[in-house]
C-alpha positions as CSV (number, residue, x, y, z in Angstrom):
1,K,-0.3,0.4,0.2
2,V,2.5,1.7,1.0
3,V,4.8,1.4,-2.5
4,T,1.0,2.5,-4.7
5,L,0.7,5.6,-2.2
6,L,4.4,6.6,-3.4
7,L,4.1,5.7,-7.4
8,T,1.2,7.4,-7.1
9,A,2.6,10.8,-6.0
10,L,6.3,10.2,-8.4
11,L,3.3,9.9,-11.4
12,S,1.3,12.6,-9.7
13,I,4.7,14.7,-9.7
14,T,6.0,13.5,-13.5
15,S,2.1,14.2,-14.8
16,T,2.1,17.9,-13.2
17,S,5.5,18.7,-14.4
18,G,4.8,17.1,-18.1
19,K,1.3,19.6,-18.3
20,S,3.1,22.7,-17.2
21,Q,6.2,22.2,-20.1
22,E,3.6,23.5,-22.7
23,P,5.2,26.4,-24.8
24,V,3.2,28.9,-22.9
25,D,5.4,27.9,-19.6
26,Y,9.0,28.6,-20.9
27,V,7.6,32.3,-21.5
28,N,9.6,34.7,-19.2
29,P,8.1,38.1,-20.1
30,Y,11.0,39.6,-17.5
31,I,13.8,39.0,-19.5
32,G,15.1,42.2,-20.5
33,N,13.3,43.9,-17.8
34,I,16.4,46.1,-16.6
35,S,18.2,47.8,-19.7
36,H,22.0,47.5,-20.5
37,L,21.4,51.6,-21.3
38,L,18.3,52.4,-22.8
39,V,14.7,51.5,-22.5
40,P,14.5,47.8,-20.9
41,V,11.8,45.2,-22.4
42,F,8.7,45.2,-20.2
43,P,6.7,42.6,-19.3
44,T,3.8,42.7,-21.3
45,V,0.4,41.1,-20.8
46,S,-1.8,40.4,-23.7
47,L,-3.7,37.9,-26.4
48,P,-1.4,37.9,-29.5
49,H,-2.1,40.8,-31.4
50,S,-4.3,42.2,-29.4
51,M,-5.6,46.0,-29.0
52,L,-6.3,45.4,-25.2
53,R,-2.3,45.1,-23.1
54,V,-1.1,46.4,-20.2
55,F,2.2,46.3,-18.6
56,P,2.8,47.2,-14.8
57,M,2.7,50.9,-14.9
58,R,6.7,51.7,-13.8
59,S,10.1,52.2,-16.1
60,Q,11.8,48.9,-15.1
61,I,11.4,46.3,-12.3
62,T,14.0,47.7,-9.8
63,D,11.7,51.0,-9.5
64,E,9.7,50.7,-5.7
65,Y,6.0,51.4,-6.4
66,V,4.3,51.1,-9.5
67,N,2.0,54.5,-10.1
68,G,-1.6,52.6,-10.3
69,L,-3.6,49.4,-12.3
70,P,-3.2,50.1,-16.1
71,L,-5.7,49.9,-18.6
72,F,-4.8,50.4,-22.2
73,V,-1.7,50.2,-23.5
74,L,-2.1,52.8,-26.8
75,G,1.8,52.2,-28.4
76,H,4.3,50.0,-28.4
77,R,6.4,50.9,-24.9
78,S,4.6,53.5,-23.8
79,E,2.9,53.4,-20.4
80,S,-0.6,53.2,-20.6
81,P,-2.3,57.1,-19.8
82,L,-5.5,55.3,-18.6
83,S,-5.2,53.8,-15.0
84,I,-7.0,52.5,-10.9
85,D,-5.3,54.2,-8.8
86,F,-6.0,54.4,-5.0
87,P,-5.8,57.9,-3.1
88,G,-3.7,57.9,-0.5
89,L,-2.0,54.9,-0.7
90,K,1.4,54.1,-2.4
91,L,2.1,51.3,-4.6
92,D,4.7,49.3,-3.3
93,Y,4.7,45.9,-5.1
94,D,5.3,42.5,-3.9
95,N,5.3,38.8,-4.8
96,E,4.1,39.4,-8.4
97,H,3.5,36.6,-11.3
98,I,3.3,37.8,-14.8
99,T,2.5,35.9,-17.3
100,P,1.8,36.4,-21.0
101,Y,-2.0,36.0,-20.1
102,S,-2.2,37.1,-16.8
103,Y,-0.6,40.0,-13.9
104,E,-1.1,39.1,-10.0
105,S,0.6,41.3,-7.0
106,E,0.4,41.9,-3.5
107,L,0.2,45.9,-3.2
108,A,1.2,49.0,-0.7
109,Q,2.7,47.1,1.8
110,S,0.4,43.5,0.9
111,T,-2.6,45.1,1.6
112,I,-4.4,44.7,-1.7
113,H,-4.1,41.3,-3.5
114,M,-4.5,42.2,-7.5
115,R,-5.2,39.4,-10.3
116,F,-5.7,40.0,-13.7
117,A,-6.4,38.7,-17.3
118,P,-7.0,40.1,-20.7
119,A,-9.2,39.6,-23.7
120,S,-8.5,41.4,-27.0
121,Q,-10.6,44.3,-26.6
122,A,-11.5,44.1,-22.6
123,A,-10.5,42.5,-19.4
124,V,-10.7,42.1,-15.1
125,Y,-8.8,43.0,-12.4
126,E,-9.3,41.2,-9.5
127,L,-8.7,42.9,-5.8
128,K,-8.9,41.7,-2.2
129,F,-9.0,44.4,0.2
130,Y,-7.2,42.9,4.0
131,E,-8.1,45.3,5.5
132,K,-12.2,46.5,6.7
133,G,-12.9,49.7,4.3
134,P,-14.0,51.6,3.4
135,H,-11.5,52.0,0.3
136,K,-11.4,54.4,-2.1
137,L,-10.4,53.6,-5.9
138,S,-10.1,56.4,-8.8
139,V,-10.4,56.4,-12.5
140,K,-8.7,58.3,-14.5
141,A,-6.9,59.5,-17.7
142,S,-3.5,62.0,-17.6
143,N,-5.5,64.0,-20.7
144,G,-9.1,63.6,-21.0
145,R,-12.4,63.2,-19.3
146,M,-14.0,60.7,-16.7
147,S,-17.4,60.4,-15.3
148,A,-19.5,58.2,-13.0
149,T,-23.1,56.8,-13.1
150,G,-23.7,54.4,-10.2
151,A,-21.0,51.6,-10.8
152,I,-20.2,52.4,-14.2
153,V,-17.2,54.6,-15.5
154,E,-17.0,56.5,-18.6
155,G,-14.4,58.3,-20.5
156,F,-11.2,58.4,-22.8
157,Q,-8.1,59.3,-23.4
158,D,-7.2,62.6,-25.5
159,N,-4.3,61.5,-27.7
160,G,-4.0,64.0,-30.1
161,R,-5.5,62.7,-33.5
162,S,-7.8,59.7,-32.0
163,K,-8.9,59.5,-28.8
164,A,-8.4,56.4,-26.4
165,Y,-12.6,55.1,-24.6
166,V,-12.5,52.9,-21.8
167,H,-16.2,52.0,-20.0
168,V,-15.8,50.2,-16.4
169,E,-17.9,48.2,-14.6
170,F,-17.8,47.5,-11.0
171,N,-19.2,44.7,-9.5
172,H,-21.0,46.6,-6.3
173,T,-22.2,50.2,-6.3
174,P,-20.4,52.7,-4.4
175,V,-20.9,53.9,-1.1
176,S,-19.8,57.7,-2.6
177,C,-18.3,59.7,-5.6
178,Q,-16.8,62.6,-6.6
179,Q,-15.7,64.0,-9.6
180,R,-12.0,65.0,-8.1
181,R,-11.2,66.9,-11.6
182,E,-12.1,66.7,-15.6
183,N,-10.0,63.6,-15.8
184,D,-10.6,62.1,-12.3
185,V,-13.2,60.0,-11.0
186,E,-13.1,58.8,-7.1
187,L,-14.9,55.8,-5.9
188,V,-15.6,54.7,-2.0
189,F,-16.5,50.4,-1.6
190,D,-17.3,48.9,2.1
191,T,-16.6,45.6,0.3
192,Q,-12.9,43.8,1.4
193,E,-13.6,42.1,-2.6
194,I,-13.7,44.2,-6.1
195,S,-14.0,42.8,-9.1
196,I,-13.8,44.8,-11.9
197,R,-14.9,44.7,-15.8
198,Y,-13.9,46.8,-18.6
199,G,-13.8,47.5,-22.4
200,V,-11.7,49.7,-24.7
201,S,-11.9,51.1,-27.7
202,F,-10.4,53.7,-30.0
203,I,-13.9,54.6,-31.5
204,S,-16.8,55.5,-28.7
205,E,-17.5,54.9,-25.3
206,T,-20.5,52.7,-26.4
207,Q,-17.9,50.7,-28.5
208,A,-15.7,50.3,-25.4
209,A,-19.1,48.9,-23.4
210,K,-20.2,46.8,-26.5
211,N,-16.7,45.0,-26.5
212,L,-17.0,44.4,-22.5
213,N,-20.4,42.7,-23.0
214,R,-19.0,40.8,-26.3
215,E,-15.6,39.2,-23.8
216,V,-16.0,40.1,-20.4
217,A,-19.8,40.3,-19.1
218,N,-19.7,37.3,-17.1
219,A,-16.1,36.2,-17.3
220,R,-13.7,36.4,-13.8
221,V,-10.1,36.2,-13.8
222,D,-9.6,32.3,-13.8
223,E,-12.1,31.8,-16.9
224,L,-10.1,34.3,-19.0
225,I,-6.7,32.8,-17.3
226,A,-7.6,29.4,-19.1
227,K,-8.5,30.8,-22.5
228,G,-5.4,33.2,-22.4
229,R,-3.3,30.5,-21.9
230,K,-4.9,28.6,-24.5
231,K,-4.5,30.9,-27.3
232,W,-0.8,31.8,-26.7
233,N,-0.2,28.6,-26.5
234,E,-1.8,27.8,-29.9
235,A,-0.1,30.7,-31.3
236,L,3.5,29.9,-29.7
237,G,3.1,26.0,-30.7
238,R,3.3,26.6,-34.5
239,L,7.0,26.6,-33.4
240,E,7.6,23.5,-31.6
241,V,11.7,22.7,-30.8
242,K,12.8,19.9,-29.0
243,G,16.4,18.6,-27.5
244,G,17.3,22.6,-25.5
245,N,18.2,23.2,-21.9
246,K,15.7,24.6,-19.8
247,D,17.4,28.2,-21.1
248,R,17.5,27.6,-24.7
249,L,13.9,26.9,-25.4
250,T,12.9,30.0,-22.2
251,V,14.8,32.1,-24.6
252,F,13.2,30.9,-27.6
253,Y,9.4,30.9,-26.4
254,T,9.7,34.3,-25.0
255,S,11.6,36.0,-28.1
256,Y,8.6,34.0,-30.2
257,Y,6.2,35.7,-27.4
258,R,7.5,39.2,-28.0
259,T,7.3,38.8,-32.3
260,L,3.3,38.3,-31.7
261,E,2.5,41.1,-29.7
262,R,2.4,43.0,-32.6
263,P,0.8,45.1,-34.7
264,V,-2.2,45.0,-33.1
265,C,-5.9,44.8,-34.6
266,L,-7.7,47.6,-34.6
267,S,-11.0,46.1,-35.6
268,E,-14.2,46.5,-33.3
269,D,-17.3,45.0,-34.6
270,G,-16.1,45.4,-38.7
271,H,-15.0,49.1,-37.8
272,Y,-12.0,50.5,-37.3
273,W,-10.4,53.9,-36.8
274,S,-7.3,55.3,-38.6
275,G,-5.2,57.9,-36.9
276,E,-4.3,58.8,-40.8
277,D,-7.6,60.4,-41.8
278,Q,-8.9,60.6,-37.8
279,S,-11.8,58.9,-39.2
280,V,-14.4,55.4,-38.5
281,H,-14.0,53.0,-41.5
282,E,-15.4,49.7,-42.3
283,D,-12.3,47.3,-42.2
284,G,-14.9,45.0,-44.5
285,G,-14.1,41.8,-43.1
286,T,-10.5,42.3,-43.4
287,P,-8.9,43.3,-39.7
288,Y,-7.6,46.1,-39.3
289,Y,-3.4,46.3,-38.2
290,T,-1.0,49.0,-36.7
291,D,1.7,49.4,-34.2
292,D,5.0,48.4,-35.9
293,W,8.0,50.3,-36.0
294,L,9.4,48.7,-40.0
295,W,12.7,50.3,-39.5
296,D,12.9,47.1,-37.5
297,T,10.4,44.7,-37.7
298,Y,11.2,44.4,-41.7
299,H,14.3,42.3,-40.8
300,A,12.9,39.6,-39.3
301,A,9.5,39.3,-37.8
302,H,7.7,39.9,-41.1
303,P,9.3,36.8,-43.2
304,L,8.4,34.8,-40.4
305,R,5.0,35.4,-40.5
306,T,5.2,35.0,-44.1
307,I,6.3,31.3,-43.4
308,V,4.1,31.0,-39.7
309,D,1.1,32.3,-40.4
310,P,0.7,34.3,-44.4
311,S,-2.9,34.7,-44.0
312,L,-2.1,37.7,-41.2
313,E,0.9,38.6,-42.8
314,T,-1.5,39.2,-45.7
315,D,-3.9,41.2,-43.6
316,I,-1.0,43.2,-42.3
317,L,0.0,45.0,-45.5
318,K,-3.1,45.3,-46.7
319,S,-3.4,47.5,-43.7
320,Y,-0.6,49.5,-45.0
321,L,-1.9,49.6,-48.3
322,R,-5.4,51.3,-46.7
323,M,-3.2,53.8,-44.6
324,S,-1.6,54.7,-47.9
325,D,-5.4,55.7,-49.4
326,E,-6.5,56.9,-45.7
327,N,-3.2,58.9,-45.8
328,E,-3.9,62.7,-47.2
329,H,-0.6,62.5,-49.6
330,G,-1.5,59.2,-50.7
331,W,1.7,57.8,-48.6
332,L,3.1,54.0,-47.3
333,P,3.2,54.1,-43.2
334,C,7.2,54.0,-42.0
335,F,6.0,53.8,-38.4
336,P,2.6,52.9,-38.7
337,G,0.4,53.6,-35.4
338,T,-2.8,53.8,-33.0
339,N,-2.6,58.1,-32.7
340,G,-1.5,57.5,-36.8
341,A,1.5,56.6,-39.2
342,G,4.3,58.2,-37.6
343,R,8.1,58.9,-39.9
344,A,10.7,57.8,-36.8
345,M,14.4,56.2,-37.6
346,N,14.9,56.5,-41.1
347,S,13.5,54.9,-45.0
348,C,10.3,53.3,-46.1
349,H,11.1,49.7,-45.3
350,T,7.5,48.7,-45.2
351,I,8.0,48.8,-49.5
352,V,11.0,46.0,-48.9
353,S,7.8,43.9,-47.0
354,L,5.8,44.0,-50.0
355,A,8.0,43.1,-52.1
356,D,9.3,40.0,-49.3
357,A,5.3,39.4,-49.5
358,L,5.4,39.4,-53.3
359,C,8.2,36.9,-53.8
360,K,7.1,35.0,-51.6
361,G,3.6,34.7,-52.8
362,L,1.1,36.5,-51.4
363,E,-1.8,37.6,-52.5
364,L,-2.2,41.4,-52.5
365,D,-2.6,44.9,-55.2
366,Y,0.6,45.0,-56.2
367,S,-0.1,48.0,-58.4
368,K,-1.2,50.0,-55.7
369,A,1.8,48.8,-53.6
370,Y,4.1,50.2,-56.3
371,Y,2.1,53.3,-57.2
372,A,2.2,54.3,-52.8
373,A,5.7,53.0,-52.6
374,A,7.2,55.1,-55.7
375,K,5.0,58.5,-54.6
376,S,6.5,57.8,-50.7
377,L,9.7,58.0,-52.0
378,K,9.2,60.7,-54.4
379,E,7.8,63.0,-52.5
380,R,8.4,62.5,-48.6
381,T,11.3,64.2,-46.9
382,F,14.3,61.4,-46.6
383,A,15.2,63.6,-43.9
384,P,14.6,61.3,-40.2
385,F,12.4,61.4,-37.7
386,R,10.3,63.9,-40.6
387,G,7.2,63.4,-42.7
388,G,6.9,66.9,-44.7
389,V,7.3,67.1,-48.6
390,A,10.5,66.2,-50.1
391,G,12.5,69.8,-50.3
392,K,15.8,70.8,-51.9
393,T,18.7,67.6,-50.1
394,D,15.9,65.2,-50.7
395,A,15.8,66.5,-55.1
396,F,20.0,66.4,-54.4
397,L,19.6,62.8,-53.6
398,W,18.1,62.0,-56.4
399,K,20.2,64.0,-59.0
400,H,23.7,62.7,-57.4
401,G,22.4,59.6,-55.9
402,Y,23.7,60.4,-52.9
403,M,22.7,62.2,-49.2
404,P,25.2,65.1,-48.8
405,A,26.7,65.5,-45.2
406,L,27.6,68.8,-44.0
407,K,31.3,69.6,-42.9
408,E,31.8,70.0,-40.0
409,G,30.6,73.2,-38.5
410,E,28.5,73.7,-41.6
411,K,25.0,75.3,-40.5
412,E,21.5,73.2,-41.6
413,T,20.2,75.4,-44.0
414,D,17.4,72.9,-44.7
415,P,14.0,73.2,-42.8
416,N,13.3,69.5,-43.5
417,F,16.4,68.7,-40.9
418,H,15.6,67.9,-37.7
419,S,18.1,69.4,-35.0
420,F,18.8,66.6,-32.8
421,E,18.2,63.7,-35.5
422,K,20.6,65.8,-38.5
423,R,21.1,63.8,-41.8
424,Q,22.2,60.6,-40.9
425,P,23.4,60.9,-44.6
426,I,24.6,56.7,-45.3
427,P,22.0,55.3,-43.9
428,V,19.5,57.3,-45.8
429,T,21.5,56.2,-49.3
430,T,21.7,52.9,-48.5
431,G,18.5,52.4,-46.4
432,N,16.3,54.2,-49.8
433,S,18.9,52.0,-51.8
434,L,17.5,49.1,-50.4
435,D,14.0,50.8,-50.4
436,C,14.4,51.2,-54.4
437,W,15.8,47.8,-55.2
438,A,11.9,46.5,-53.4
439,T,10.4,49.4,-55.7
440,A,12.1,47.9,-58.8
441,K,10.4,44.5,-58.0
442,L,7.3,46.1,-57.0
443,A,7.1,48.3,-60.5
444,R,8.0,45.2,-62.6
445,E,4.7,43.3,-61.3
446,A,2.8,47.0,-61.9
447,G,4.3,46.8,-65.4
448,D,6.1,50.1,-65.0
449,I,9.0,49.6,-67.0
450,N,10.3,53.3,-66.7
451,G,9.7,52.8,-63.5
452,E,11.0,49.4,-62.7
453,E,14.7,51.1,-64.9
454,F,14.0,54.0,-62.9
455,F,14.4,52.5,-59.3
456,R,17.1,49.7,-60.0
457,K,19.0,52.7,-61.1
458,H,19.0,53.9,-57.6
459,S,18.9,50.5,-55.7
460,F,23.1,51.1,-56.1
461,D,22.9,54.8,-55.2
462,Y,25.4,53.0,-52.2
463,R,28.3,53.3,-54.5
464,N,28.0,56.5,-54.8
465,L,29.6,56.8,-50.9
466,F,31.6,53.5,-50.6
467,N,35.3,54.8,-50.4
468,P,37.7,52.1,-52.1
469,K,40.8,53.0,-49.9
470,T,38.8,52.7,-46.7
471,G,36.4,49.6,-47.8
472,F,33.7,51.9,-45.6
473,F,30.6,53.7,-46.5
474,H,32.3,57.4,-46.2
475,P,30.0,60.4,-46.1
476,K,30.8,63.0,-49.1
477,D,29.6,66.3,-49.2
478,K,27.9,68.6,-51.8
479,D,30.9,69.2,-54.2
480,G,31.2,65.0,-53.8
481,K,34.7,65.5,-51.5
482,F,34.5,62.6,-48.7
483,I,34.8,64.4,-45.5
484,E,37.9,64.6,-44.1
485,P,39.0,63.9,-41.5
486,F,36.9,61.3,-40.4
487,D,37.4,58.6,-37.8
488,Y,35.0,54.9,-38.6
489,N,34.7,54.5,-34.9
490,F,33.8,57.2,-33.3
491,P,32.0,59.8,-36.2
492,G,29.6,62.7,-36.2
493,G,28.3,63.6,-32.1
494,M,26.1,62.2,-30.1
495,G,24.5,58.7,-31.8
496,S,26.9,59.5,-34.6
497,R,23.6,60.7,-36.2
498,E,25.5,63.6,-38.5
499,Y,27.0,60.5,-40.4
500,Y,25.4,57.5,-39.5
501,D,22.4,56.5,-36.9
502,E,22.5,54.9,-33.4
503,N,26.2,52.6,-35.0
504,N,29.3,53.9,-36.2
505,G,30.8,53.6,-39.5
506,W,31.8,49.2,-38.6
507,V,27.8,49.0,-38.6
508,Y,27.6,50.5,-41.7
509,R,29.5,48.7,-44.0
510,W,26.9,46.0,-44.4
511,D,24.2,48.1,-44.8
512,V,23.7,46.5,-48.5
513,Q,21.4,43.3,-47.8
514,H,19.7,43.5,-52.0
515,N,23.1,43.3,-53.4
516,M,25.9,41.5,-50.6
517,Y,28.2,39.9,-53.9
518,D,28.0,43.7,-55.2
519,L,29.9,44.0,-51.8
520,V,32.6,41.3,-51.9
521,S,33.4,43.3,-54.9
522,L,34.0,46.1,-53.9
523,M,35.2,45.0,-51.1
524,G,38.3,43.6,-53.4
525,G,36.5,39.9,-53.1
526,E,35.8,37.5,-51.0
527,Q,39.3,36.6,-48.7
528,K,39.0,40.5,-47.7
529,F,35.8,40.9,-47.7
530,V,35.9,37.8,-45.0
531,A,38.6,39.5,-43.3
532,Q,37.4,42.3,-42.5
533,L,33.9,41.0,-41.5
534,D,36.4,39.2,-38.9
535,S,37.9,42.3,-38.4
536,M,34.8,44.4,-37.0
537,F,34.8,41.9,-34.1
538,A,38.2,41.6,-32.9
539,E,38.3,45.9,-33.3
540,P,38.5,47.4,-30.0
541,L,36.2,50.5,-29.1
542,G,39.9,52.2,-29.1
543,M,38.3,54.6,-25.6
544,D,36.8,53.4,-22.7
545,K,33.1,52.4,-22.6
546,Y,32.1,56.1,-20.7
547,D,33.2,57.6,-23.2
548,F,32.2,55.4,-26.1
549,W,28.4,54.8,-24.4
550,A,28.2,59.0,-23.9
551,K,27.6,58.9,-27.8
552,L,26.8,55.7,-28.9
553,P,24.2,54.6,-26.3
554,D,22.6,52.7,-28.9
555,H,25.8,50.7,-30.1
556,S,25.2,48.4,-27.4
557,G,25.7,43.9,-27.3
558,I,28.9,44.8,-28.0
559,V,31.6,42.1,-30.0
560,G,34.5,44.1,-31.0
561,Q,32.9,47.0,-32.8
562,F,29.9,44.8,-34.0
563,S,26.6,45.9,-31.8
564,M,24.2,42.8,-31.7
565,G,21.9,45.5,-29.7
566,N,20.8,46.9,-32.4
567,E,18.5,46.3,-35.6
568,P,21.0,47.2,-38.5
569,S,23.2,44.2,-37.7
570,L,20.9,41.9,-37.1
571,H,22.3,40.0,-40.7
572,V,26.0,40.9,-40.2
573,P,27.3,37.4,-38.7
574,Y,25.6,36.2,-41.9
575,L,27.4,37.4,-44.2
576,Y,30.1,35.4,-44.3
577,N,28.1,32.8,-46.3
578,F,28.1,35.4,-49.4
579,A,31.8,34.5,-48.9
580,G,33.0,30.8,-49.3
581,A,32.8,31.0,-45.5
582,P,30.5,29.5,-43.8
583,W,31.6,28.1,-40.8
584,K,32.0,31.7,-39.4
585,T,28.7,32.4,-39.8
586,Q,27.9,28.8,-37.8
587,K,30.6,30.2,-35.0
588,R,29.3,33.9,-35.2
589,I,25.4,32.8,-34.4
590,R,26.4,30.7,-31.7
591,Q,28.7,33.5,-30.1
592,M,26.2,36.4,-29.9
593,L,22.9,34.0,-28.8
594,D,25.0,32.3,-26.4
595,T,26.5,35.9,-25.1
596,W,23.9,38.4,-25.3
597,F,20.0,36.7,-25.3
598,R,19.7,34.9,-22.1
599,D,17.1,33.9,-19.6
600,D,17.9,37.0,-17.0
601,L,17.1,40.2,-15.9
602,M,19.4,41.7,-18.7
603,G,19.2,38.6,-21.5
604,V,18.1,41.1,-24.0
605,P,21.6,43.4,-25.1
606,G,19.3,46.4,-26.7
607,D,16.0,48.1,-27.5
608,E,14.0,45.4,-28.8
609,D,11.3,47.2,-30.3
610,G,8.6,44.1,-30.6
611,G,9.8,41.3,-32.3
612,G,12.8,43.6,-34.1
613,M,15.4,41.7,-32.6
614,T,14.0,39.1,-30.8
615,S,12.7,37.5,-34.2
616,F,16.6,36.8,-34.9
617,V,16.7,35.0,-32.0
618,V,13.5,32.8,-33.0
619,F,14.9,32.5,-36.7
620,S,18.6,31.7,-35.6
621,S,17.7,29.3,-33.2
622,M,15.8,27.3,-35.6
623,G,18.8,27.2,-37.9
624,F,18.3,29.8,-40.4
625,F,17.7,34.1,-41.2
626,P,16.1,35.9,-44.1
627,V,19.2,38.3,-44.6
628,C,17.8,40.4,-47.7
629,P,13.5,40.0,-47.6
630,G,12.6,40.8,-50.6
631,K,14.3,37.4,-51.8
632,P,12.6,34.5,-51.7
633,E,16.0,32.5,-49.8
634,Y,16.9,32.3,-46.2
635,S,21.0,31.7,-45.2
636,I,21.6,28.9,-42.5
637,G,23.5,29.5,-39.2
638,S,23.4,27.1,-36.6
639,P,20.6,26.0,-35.2
640,R,20.4,25.8,-31.1
641,F,17.8,22.8,-31.2
642,E,18.0,18.5,-32.4
643,S,14.8,19.2,-33.8
644,S,12.7,22.4,-34.7
645,K,10.1,22.2,-36.5
646,I,7.4,24.8,-38.3
647,H,3.3,23.9,-38.8
648,M,2.3,25.8,-41.0
649,A,-1.4,26.0,-42.4
650,G,-2.5,22.7,-44.7
651,G,-1.1,20.7,-42.1
652,R,2.7,21.1,-43.9
653,T,6.1,21.2,-42.1
654,F,9.2,22.1,-42.1
655,E,11.5,20.5,-39.9
656,V,15.5,21.2,-39.4
657,K,17.1,18.0,-37.7
658,A,19.9,19.3,-36.1
659,N,21.9,15.5,-35.5
660,N,24.3,15.1,-32.2
661,V,23.8,19.5,-31.9
662,S,25.1,20.8,-28.7
663,K,27.3,24.1,-27.2
664,D,30.3,22.6,-28.8
665,N,28.8,20.8,-32.0
666,K,28.0,24.1,-33.5
667,Y,29.6,23.6,-36.7
668,I,27.5,22.0,-39.7
669,Q,29.1,18.8,-41.1
670,S,27.3,17.6,-43.9
671,A,23.8,18.2,-44.6
672,K,20.7,16.9,-46.5
673,L,17.4,18.4,-48.0
674,N,15.0,15.9,-48.1
675,G,17.4,12.9,-47.9
676,K,19.2,14.1,-50.2
677,P,23.4,15.8,-50.1
678,W,22.7,19.5,-49.6
679,N,25.8,21.8,-49.8
680,E,24.4,25.2,-49.8
681,P,24.7,27.4,-47.3
682,T,21.0,28.6,-47.9
683,I,17.5,27.3,-48.4
684,S,14.5,28.8,-50.4
685,H,11.4,29.7,-49.2
686,E,9.3,27.7,-51.1
687,A,11.8,24.3,-50.3
688,I,10.0,25.4,-46.7
689,V,6.5,26.2,-47.3
690,N,6.1,23.0,-49.1
691,G,7.1,21.1,-46.2
692,S,10.8,19.3,-46.6
693,V,13.2,18.5,-43.6
694,L,16.8,19.9,-43.3
695,E,19.0,17.7,-42.1
696,L,22.8,18.3,-40.1
697,E,25.3,17.0,-38.7
698,M,26.0,18.7,-36.4
699,G,30.6,18.4,-34.9
700,P,33.0,20.4,-32.5
701,L,35.5,21.5,-35.3
702,P,34.0,23.5,-38.7
703,N,34.3,21.6,-41.9
704,K,35.2,24.9,-44.4
705,E,34.6,23.1,-47.4
706,W,30.6,23.0,-46.7
707,G,28.5,25.2,-48.1
708,V,31.2,27.1,-50.2
709,K,29.8,29.0,-53.3
710,S,32.5,30.4,-54.7
711,S,31.8,30.2,-57.8
712,I,29.0,33.1,-57.7
713,S,29.1,36.3,-59.0
714,Y,27.2,39.2,-58.6
715,D,24.3,39.1,-61.3
716,S,23.7,43.0,-61.7
717,A,20.6,42.0,-63.4
718,N,18.8,40.6,-60.9
719,G,20.1,42.2,-58.1
């Protein structure tokens, strides 16, 4: 009998342990909650791509207090302007537990127990006060209006170009209520347990109430937790990895959770608010998405969806084409947001994501995409962080094929350029070259031969700033002369913005994703190209970190002069594949993953922009990466798992099998694709989405012959 009881207990532990090891259980939202220098990663609670999302109202996890209970985060990394507060109480927190679908904490010196769970456009808080009442709560907006009627509070946050509405219902009628300010209502309750259900909307208070009634009318937190857990497991379970230790599984699934945060769906009962024309539209059965920083996410987050969920990617890109219709200029969004599209950073890589969709067979109106792309490039200024009409310096770029730099001490004369962000001539030129390459592809599809030729010509503009003596992209003045003297390590003021952007010359040296074989040629061939890549990872900063980061705080996750913590670097470790040294890519990928992405509070090396960086981790952990979105191929790296499967629509599965893989066994010895020998350092999109098996034999020493493609030459006709 004792033996039977012991066996039963052991089986129970095994069963419980086995049950807990679903994909969402490996997600740790606290990874990266302390930043290396800049903005940390916040532990976001939401459903995948849902409009309603929250995270604790604090700057980072080491803050002593939270600033209330969040109701509605309106944009990525922005604190909720709508909140519930407790007048007279400081909200220190303890025993906090956050999952992708729940938030729980002890508050105010452990006098309040709080639990939270979301739906897509509504959510529930459950509060338990350990001490007898009365208890004061307030519902407020940072800039807006709130009003109460009985146990219901309604109001909005005014965001300038849009309003965020909230409808809140308490399960008890307050004993008193007062309007403290126009934007702040205080309620007093004499009960120790309070349930708070609320809906949010960008359309109206009435719609917020509809969203509440549709999603959480009678729901309890436990019920929403069960539903949220199921939704997250369904989404995360499309990627199935096996054979890694717990830390690697945690980093992998947490990274994928980050890529599923954005963009967010704004469709509410078939309608959506557009910040482009500040109007409500019918969505026609196609959900409307926004809040997506494409300067970052075009690299890998969008390409990941083209494989895992192409129908979702199609709907997202359709949303951006709608924005071009709703925009007064007909321009594509660069940084679509809930308050309308902004022009942060530089370039318009939405165009690259459209070209990527084209080459991978997604169904879109590519004629509309082309004309919107062409208008966006020709009519809008290239000035970073500006969204206005093109001016004289933009005309110079089209005429001469590069953005001119200012000499040291030369005053800015073009009002388009922001005094802090500067001209950023290298990334503006190289980024526009990539956008023009993508636009040429769209022009061909639309049948505009002249347009294709025009944009293809400008896809080579990066050549105009290549300095053959140094092998770097080097800024030129308006007279076509290189700026001299020049320091590639530490150029151009704060963030190197006078010449580069957030990173130095070493990072932007490789900013030619679309014509990499041409860059190999410009640098003098494969051996010199590889040698220069090697030198970047070995080159010391040349100064102490204090001085370096005082001016280049975004240049984080440093290995030599390489910056793993900023998105322009994501493709760089894979570039050895283009120059006959794939084994060095395999080494570098493992080095970056093992060094900078870990299961701890500082386990993200830079600003993780909602999948912009963590999608690199997802792809690279599986063993491949889209070096150039817009080309239907992926570079092979070094997988971290024995088996990585992508479960696609129609029951198709793509698998990377890595036999004998381990921390040391990172080098590919040989490979097979569907049972046949494979000696290419790339794999096609077609092979992946049709379902296939890439089988790799791994070992501790490099096979320097595998994957070498020295016979390939650059094709100037096709890029």
